[in-house]
Every structure is written in structure tokens, then in C-alpha cells.
C-alpha angles and dihedrals in degrees: 000000000000112000135175117201125203117231091258093069115101120254090232089058090052090049092051094047090052090047087056091057101261123143099233123191110203114178096198111117093018132100088262094061111125095015119154120272092248091055092048089050090050092049093050090047097047089051095044094242134155107239118224117190145140090223111109092200090084091069087081087077095058094108095046123090107266145148096249140294128221115188120184110204115180132168092226107015124193130167094263095052091044090050093048092051093048094048092046090052094046088053093052100058135044123226095264094047093062096068107106090002123130112189121182113194113201133176094280111356137041130215124212132196131177121210113239 
């Protein structure tokens, strides 16, 4: 699966996603590091990638056509908690189910939206 991770996703998560065979775009260490959210969104969409982030601002795109958005929103986030939520979400949905899906993983519950 083609995935784009925001800079707030742990490197260990990126490594595990790659180990699972996913094509993961991580902009850290590239010319795109630090780009604005709207440019990151455009990049993910142009390349047909699921976007994984902790930035709730991306939920504004929930009603647009997209390749999937996974937002991890925790009260006291740390790398391990973020990693666990991402891996849990990735295990819940197959590649073809992510298109048009917005999933927000919280401490206890998760919220799900489908683009119309």
C-alpha cells in the first residue's frame, strides 16, 4: 500500500510499515521536510497515498475524494502509543477499504467517516 506519513509519526512505525511491504513516503530529511499541511495533502493525493498523521487539521478533507486519512489523537501521546494506534488501524482495514476513509484513533475510541 502507498502511504505518506507526517513528520509526527515515529520512525519505528515507518520502519515497521516498510517491513510489512508498504511503500512509505517519509518527508523527513528531504527538501519537503517542514512543508505546510496543504502541500503535504497535495503530495499525498497526487501520489495516491494514505495519509497518516497526528494533526487533526486534516479532518477538514473528510468529505473530499481521497486515498485515506488516519489521524492519531491522544491526550498524552508518545511514540509507543502512536505506534500502537497506527498498527492497530492498519490491521483493521485492507488497502482497498482506505479510499475515502477517515479514521481518527483516540485513547479509547475511534471515529470513522466515509467520503461521499
